[in-house]
N, C-alpha and C positions, 0 to 999 in steps of 0.2 A: 288231558293236556291239549290246548289248542294247537292245531297245526298252522304253520305259516309257510307262504310261498312268495316268490318275487312277483309272480304274475298269475292271474286267474283268467283263463279263456272260457267264454260262455258260448257254446254252440259246437255241435260235432259234425258239421257238414265239411264241405271241401275247404272252405276258407278257414274255419276253426281248426280243423286237423292240420292244415298247412301252416297255420299261425303257431300252433303248439310245436310244430317240427322246427320252424324257423327259430323261435325263442330258445327252444332247447339246444339247438345247434350253436347259438350264440353264448351258451352257458347260463341262461336264465332258468332258475328252477321254477316250473310252471305246472299248473293243474288245469286239465280241460275237463269240463263238465258238460254233459248232454242229457236232456230230459227223457229223450227216447233212446233208440239205438243210434249208432253212428249213421250218418247219411239218412236219417229219418225224415228230414224236412225237404226243402226245395232242391238240394243237391241230388236227392234220390227221386225227384219228380220232375225231370225235365226230358227233353227229346233225345239226349244222348249225343248232341252234336258238339264237336270241337271246332269252334268257329275259326274260319280263315280271316274274318273280319269283312269279307265281301258284302254280307248282308247290311252292314252299317256304313259302307264306303261313301254313299251319297249323302246320307242325312246325318250320320254321327261319326265323322272322320277320326275323332280322338279315340273313340271306342274301336274303330277298325284298326287303328295303329296298335293299340294294346293288344287286340285279339291276335293279329298275325305274329307279333313278337312272342307272345306267350304260347301260341300254337307250336312254334318251333321248339320252344323251350320244353314244353310238356311231352312232345314227341321224344325228346332226348332223356328227360329225367323220369318219365313214367311210360316207357315204350310198351311195357307189358299191359298197359290199360288202353292203348290206342290202336285202332284198326285203321290203316291208311287207305280209306275208301276213295278219296278225292271227292270233289264236288262239282256239280253242274248247276249253272244258272240258266234256265230255259225261258226264252221269250216266245210266247205263243201269239199267233195271229189275233189281233184285237187288243193286245196289251198296249200301254202307252208307248208310242213310238220314240219319245225323247228320252226314255230310260236307259236303254243300252248304251248310248254314247256316254251319258253322265256316269253310268255304272263303270264303264271301262276307265274313264278318267279318274273316277274316285278311287278305284282299286290301285291304280298305278301311283296316284298321289300318297296312298296309305302304305305302299310297299307290299301290297297283296299281289302276288303272281296271278296273272289272268291271261287266258289264251282262248281265242275263238275257235269253235269246233263246228264242222258242217253238221247239219241234220242227219245226214247219212251215216257219218261216223258216230254220232251219238246213238243212233238206232242199232248200229252194230254191236255196241257194248250194253246198250239199255234198250232192248227191244220193246219194252212195255210203256216207254215214254210216248206221250200223245203225238199223233200224226199231225196236230196243229202246230208243232214246233217249227219255228221259222229261223231262230238264231239260238245259238247256245255257247256258254263260256265255261272253261274248266278253271277251277280254283282249288286251293289246297285244303278244303274242308276234310274232316275225319270223323269217325265216331269214337266215342270214349265210354269206357266202363266206369261209371262214377262210383259204384259200390267198391270196386277194386281199388280205385284211386284214393278214396277216403280211407279205407283200411290200411293201405300201404303207408300213408302219410302218418296215421295214428301209431302204427307199429314203429316206424322209424323214429317218431317223437319219443316213444317209450325207450327205445334203444339209446336215445341220447340224454335220458334222464327225466323226461316228463312223466307225469302221472295222468292217466286217462280214466275218467269214471263215466260209464254209461248209466242210464236210468237214474240220473242225479239232477235234481231241479234246483235253480237258483230261487230261493224262497224269500230272500230279503238282503238288502244292502245297507251297511251301517256307514253313514257319513258323519265325520267329526272334524270340525274346523276346516271345512273345505276339502277334505280328502276322504277317500273310501279306505276305512281302517280294517274292515272286515266284511265277511258276507255270511249268510246262513244258507246252508244246503240241506236239501231233503232227498232222502232216499224214496223214490216213487213206489217201491215194492212195499217197504215197511212203514213208511211215514216217519222214520227216525230222522232227527234234525242234527246238525253239527255246525259249529261255527269255525271258519278258518280266517286267518289274517293274511292280507295281501298287500303287496307293494304297489301293484298296478292292476287295474281291472280292464280287460279287453273284451268287448262285446262283438262276436261274430255270430249274433243269433238270428240273422235273416230277418224274416218278417216279424220276429218277436223282438227286434232291437228296440222298438219304441217302448215295449213293456219293460224291458230291462232298464232303459234310461229312466223311465217313470219311477222305478224303485229307488233310484238315487235322486229323484226330485228334479231332473233335467228334462227339457222337451227334446223330442226327436220325430220329425214328421216324415212318415213313410206313406207311399201310395202302393199297396199291394196290388200287383198286376197279376190276376188269375188267368191262367190258361189251361185248356184241356188238351189232351193228347189221346190218340186212338192207336191201339196196338193190334196188327193183323197177325195171323197165324204163320206166316212165312215171309222170307225176304223177297221183295218184288223188284229191288234195284241193287246194283252194285255199288254205286256212288251215291252220295247225298244228293238228292235232286231238289232245287229250289226254284221258285218262280222269279224270273227276272222282271220285277216291277217293284214299286214302293212296297215295304213290308206290310203285310196284311194277314188276315186270318187264313189258316190252312194253306200255307204256301211253302211248307218244308216236308220233305219225306226222307226219313233217315233209316238206313239199314243198321240195326243194332243187334248183335249176337244173331239169334235164329229168327228174329222177327223184323217187322217194319213199324216204325212209329211215324204217324202222320199228325201234323198239327201246324201251329198251335193257335190259340185264341188269345185275346187280351181283354179282360174285363176288370176295371178298377173298382175294388169293393173293400170296405173297411171291415174285413173279417180275417181272423188268423187261421181257422180251420173249419171243417164242416161244410165246404162247398159242395152243393148237390148238383151233379151233372145230370142234365136232362137228355132224353133220347133225341129230341130235336137238335141239340147242340152236336150230337154224335153225328147224326144224318148230315147236318150242314158241313162238318169237318170232312166227312167222306165224300160228299157231292163235290166240294170245292177242290179237294185233293185229287179227285178223279179228273180234273181238267188237266193236271200234270200226268197222272198215270191212271187212265180209264178203268183198268180192272180193279182198282181199289174199291170201287162202290159195291162190288159183288164179293169181295173177299170176306172170309170168316174173321170176325172181330173177336179177339181173345179177351180184351178188357179195355177199359178206359180209365184214365186218371187225371187228377188236376194238381197243379203246383202254382205257387205264387212267387213272382219276382219281387224281391225287396227293394223296390225302386225308391230313391231318395227323391223327395219332393218338398224342398224348403218353402216353396210357394203354396203348397197344399192346394194344387189344382186337380180335382178328381177328373177333369176332362182331358188331361194331358196325355194319358195313356201311352201309346207307341211314340209320342213326341218326346217323352222323357228319355234323357241320355242313359245308355247302357253302361257307361262309365261308372267308376266307383268313387266314393268319398270316404275319407278318414275324418270322423268328427271328433275334435278335441273338446271335451266337455269343460275344460278349464274356463272356457269363456262364459259358461253358465254357472260357474262357481265350484266345480268339482275337479280339482287339479289333476288326479292321477287315474282319470277314466277316459277311455277312448272307444269309439264304435266304428265299425267298418260296415258300410251300407252300399247298396247298388251292385254293379259288376255282373259279371257272368262266371259260370263254372270255368270256362276257358281261361279266364284271368285270375283264377283263385290264388295262384302263387304270388303274382304281383300284388294283389290285394293283401295277402298275408305279409309280404315284405314291407309294404308301406305301413301297416299297422304296427308291425314289429319295430320298425324305425321309430315310430311315435312313442311307443311303449318304452323302448330302451333309452330314448332321450330322457324320459322321466325318471328312469332307474339309474341313469349314469352308466349305462353299458355302451361301450364303444365298438364292440366286435361287429364286423361287417356281415351282411347276409350272404349265405353260401348256397341257398336251395336252388339257384338257377344253374349252379356248376356241378353239384353232387347228385347223381342219379339216386332214386329210391332203390333199395337193396334188390328188389325183384327185377329191376331193369338195368342192372349193370351190364348184361350181356347184349342190351339194345335190341332184343327180339320182340317184335311187336305182336299184339294180340291177333289171333287169327281164328276163323270159325271152326277149323278142325283141331284146335289145340287140345280140347279135352279128350277127344277120341284118340289122338296121338298119345296123350298121356296114359290112357288106358292100355294102349298097345305096348308102350315102353315098360309099363308095369307088368307085361306078360299076361294081362288079363283078356284083353281083346273081346272076342265074342263070348267068352266064358265070364266076363266081368259080372260081379254080383250087383246089379243095378238097383238102387232104391228109386231113383227118378229116371225113367226111360226117356222122357222128353229132353232133358238137359244132360244125360249121360253122367249122373252123379252115382258114383259107386259107394258100397257100404264102407269099405275102408276110408275113403275120402270123407264120408260124412262122419264116421266115428273119430277120425283125427280132428275134424273141425269141432265137434261137440266137446271133446276132451280138452280142447285148447281154449274154450270160452265158458267160464263159470256162468251158471244160470242161463244156458243156452236156450233160446226159444225157437219156434218154427219160423218166426219172422227173421231171425238171425240168419237161419239157413237159407231162407230166400234171398236175403241180400248178399250173403257170402258165397253161395254156391248156385244161385238161380233155381233152387229147388222149388217146385210148384209154379214156375213162371211159363211153363210150356202149354201145349193144347188141352192137356187134361185139367189144368188149373188146381192141382192138388188132389183130384179125385183119387188116384191110385197111389201117389207118392206120400201124401200127408200122414196117413195111418202108418206106413212103414217108418217114416221119419220120426213120428212120435214114439214108436216103440224103441227105436234106437236111442232116443233121448232118454226115455224112461229107464232103460237098462243101465245107461252110463250116469244119469243124474236123476235118480227116483224121486217122484213126487207122491207116490202112494195113492191115497184116496183121491187126490186131485188131478190124477194124471190125464184125464180126458178134457180138462178145461183148456189147456193150451191148444188141443186139437180143434175144439169148438170155436175158440177165439180166432184161430188161423183161418177157418172156413168162413167165419163171419167177415173177416177182413178182405178175403178173396171176393166175397159177394159184392162188397162196396164197389169194385171195379167192373162187376158183371152185370149188375142190376139194370143199367140203361141200355144194355145190348143183348137182352134176352129175346132174341128172335132167331129163327133158323137153327144152324148148328150150336150157337151159344145157348139157346133155350134147351136143346137136347141134352147138351153137356151138363147143364145145370140140374136137369131132371135126373140124370144118371147119378150125379153126386148126391142128390137127395135120397135116391133109391139105396145107394151103397150105405150112407151113413145114418139115415133115419130108418130105413125099412129092414136093412140087413143087420146093421150093428146096434140099432135102437139106441143111437146117442141121445135122442130126446128123452129117453126114459132114464137117463142116468146123469147128465150134466146140463139139462136145459135145452138140449136139441141143437141141431144144425140150423143155420139161417133159412127162412123161407121168404119168398116174394111177397 
C-alpha cells in the first residue's frame, strides 16, 4: 500500500530538521528523508559559529539583521547547543583604516551590540591574540554544536508526529499536470525502492537543491562556495576571534568544544562532493590565521575538512564568491510550472529556524494550513531549563552519575563512557561508528579514533551484531578519518597516523580480514 504525506522534506541538515519540526508543530503530517546521516552535509561541515551578524554588517546588512535576530532566538530555544563565548573583532596594524568606523556603524544599524575594548583588556582575557592588535570590538558571537542542534530538532519533529528516515535517498519525482503527485525513495543500504504520495515537496537539500529541482524538471542555479577549515588539538581562545576587515580567507578562529577551528576559504566550484584539500591550502589557512593568533602556526593540527555553502546565484556568476548575499531565498517552483514544490537555498546555520519558518509558510499556503509558526517561542525539549552548553558538561555528567574517575571510558579524549555509548547505540537502529562521532564526538579527539574506534565497534557488535561483516564498519570509519588527516601528515599528525597503522594493521591485522586500514 502506497503511503501518503501532507509534505515531504528533503534534507536532514539544520534547515531540513527545523522545517520538519515547524511543519509538524503546525499539524502537517510530514516525512523527512536524508541520504546520509542527519547533519551529514554542510550543517556538519562548518566552523561552529553562531553569528552575531557583525561579519556581514558592512557588506550584507540584511543578512546581519537576520543573524542577530536568530542568534537571540537560538540561544533561547536551543540553549543546550550554544556556548556563550562572545566574539571579538580585531583590527591589526596595517589593516584597512576605514573599516572599523564602517563596521561599528553597520553593527549599530543592524541591531548588533558592539562595544570597543582596549588591546590591554583583550590581552587579559585572550593572551594569545597578536601583539599587532590596535583596536578591538566585542560582539555577541557564540559557538554552536550543530550535531546536537540537528538531532534535537529531528527528535522534536518526531515527537510532534513527523517521520524521519536516515539513509534514504530521493530517487525520482513524479510530476503530473503541473504538480508533484509522488516521489520514489531508495534505501541506500539495501537498494529497495518505495513510492510515496505527497501534497507538497519541500527541498532543504543544501548544495544538492539543484539536483532535486532537476528531478522535477525545473531550473535552480546555485553557486557552491567551498571552504576548508583546520582543527587544532586544543582551545586557543575563549571568545570567537575575527579579523576586523572585509571578509576574506582565514579570518575567523572559533573555540568549539575541546578544539579550535580556524578558517575559512571560499572557492566557487561546480561540484557537490569530493573536494580534495591540498597541503598548501592548509598551510595558507594556518599562516593567515596566525596573524590573529600567532601560536596557531605551530599547533598540532588534528584534521581538516571542507564544506560547501549553498549560495543562491540566479545570475550564475562564478566570480561572485563572497559578494553573494548570505541571506536565504525560498524559491516557489510554481513559476516554472510545478505548483506544489518549494526549495530553500542560501542562508546560514545561524538562521536555520527562520529559513524553516519561511519555507513552512510557503508550503502551508499551498496546503491550506493556517496554523502559525511556534518554533521561535517553544524551546527544544533539552533546552527548557535554559542551561547553556559548557566545556565541562560531560565530566560533570560523569560525576553526577557517580562514576567520576572510575568511569568506564570508551573514548578518553571526549569522555564518552560505556553506559553512555550503550544507551546511544540501543536508541538508534543500524547505528554506525559515524553516528557515534556525530552524536557523542567519539573519535574527534587527539587520537582520532586510534584507541576508541575498536572499543566502540565491539560495543556496537554486541548490541547490534553484524557477524562476519563486523570489521567492515571499523575499516570504513578509519578510512573516513584519514580523509581529514591526509593533508596534515607532518609532525605529531604523521606520528599519530603511524601509530594507528601499527595498531590496526600490524597488531590486529585488519588488512588480512577486511581489506585493511587506509594507508597514505
